[in-house]
C-alpha positions, 0 to 999 in steps of 0.5 A, spaced: 838 822 043 834 820 049 831 825 054 832 823 061 827 828 063 822 824 060 825 817 063 828 815 056 834 810 056 838 808 050 839 801 048 843 798 042 839 793 039 842 789 033 847 795 032 841 800 032 840 805 038 833 804 040 829 809 045 826 805 051 821 809 056 816 806 061 809 809 059 803 807 063 801 802 058 808 799 058 808 799 066 801 795 065 804 790 060 810 789 065 806 788 071 802 783 067 808 779 064 811 778 071 805 777 075 805 783 079 799 786 082 802 793 083 807 798 081 810 798 088 811 790 088 814 791 081 819 796 084 820 792 090 822 786 086 827 789 082 830 793 089 830 787 093 834 783 087 829 778 086 829 778 078 832 774 073 834 774 066 827 773 064 825 779 068 830 784 065 828 782 058 821 783 060 823 790 062 827 792 056 821 789 052 816 794 055 821 800 055 822 799 048 815 798 046 814 805 050 819 808 046 815 806 040 819 799 038 814 794 034 817 788 036 815 783 042 819 778 047 820 773 042 824 778 037 829 780 043 831 772 044 835 772 038 837 780 038 844 782 040 844 787 045 850 792 045 854 791 051 851 784 053 848 782 059 851 787 063 849 793 059 842 790 059 841 789 066 844 796 067 840 799 062 834 796 065 835 798 072 836 805 069 830 805 066 826 803 072 829 808 076 828 814 071 820 812 071 819 813 078 824 819 079 821 826 079 826 830 075 829 836 079 826 842 075 830 849 076 827 854 079 820 850 080 817 851 087 824 854 090 823 861 093 829 866 092 829 871 097 834 877 095 
């Protein structure tokens, strides 16, 4: 089971559920793999729709590695992703969104006057 507050997303890979998470190390790996020079450039690339299937695989690979998976990009090329390309793209987008959103914490920073 994934913890969305930690930025985790589940992806079924070769029939087994895997946890993806974009740690700082995973983000650095992704920047390098995609040739981006900043986190903002990376996010803008996805938000503007300038991404390819290769970019989705790079994002998924980084997320899987951030979640503890020991494989690499070549392992994903022959893997079966549950839900196919559409699910891969959806999970990649969700992963990126969760990595850069601040979870709403109940009661934190709120003033409740009575």
